N, C-alpha and C positions, 0 to 999 in steps of 0.2 A: 822298787815297785813291789808292793805286797798285795796279796789277794786273800783277805780273811774269809773264813768259811762261816758266813753269817746265817746261812739257811740249812746247815747240816748239823745233825746231832753229834757227830764225831768231828770235833774241831781240828782242822788242818789249816795251817797258814803257810803259803808258799812265798818265797822271795827270790829275786834274781839280782845279782850284783855283777859288776864288770871290773876286771883288773886293768892295769896300765897297758897291757897288750891287747885290750879290747876283747878278751875272752870272757865268757860268761860262766857263772856258777849258779846253779839252782838248788835251793835248800827247802826243806819242809820242816815245820815244827808241829809235832803231834804229841798231845798231852805233856807239853812243856819240855819235850826232848827234841833236839835238833838233828836232822839227818841231811847229809849232802847227797843229792840225787844225781847231779851232774857236776863234777869238779872242774876247776880251772884247767887242770892238767889235760883234760880232753881237748883243749884248744878249740872250742866251738863258739861260734857267734849265734846266739839264740834269742828268740822273742817268745814271750808267753802270749798266746793268741786268745785263749779262753779258759776259764775254769768253771766246771759244772759237774754234776753227777751223771756222767755219760752212760754208765752201765746200770744205773738205778740200784746201787748197792748201799746207798745212804752214806757214801764217802765221796768227798770232793776229788775230782780228777782234774788233770791239767793237760791242755793241748799246747804243745811247744813246737815252734817252727825253727828249723835250722836255716839261718840266713848266711849268705856268702858275701 
């Protein structure tokens, strides 16, 4: 699942992937550089709830929910 930043001047693309143990990893791509925000090693089950500019700084933010 990807969330492109279509409405923001600073392009950030978020993605979430799941490994064989059902743990999720969240990454962000900023200016063609990839960053791991939450790695598989944290052993979390996550869901991206919403992406928006929550604090009005012209950067896309991500709301993530930890699910059990």
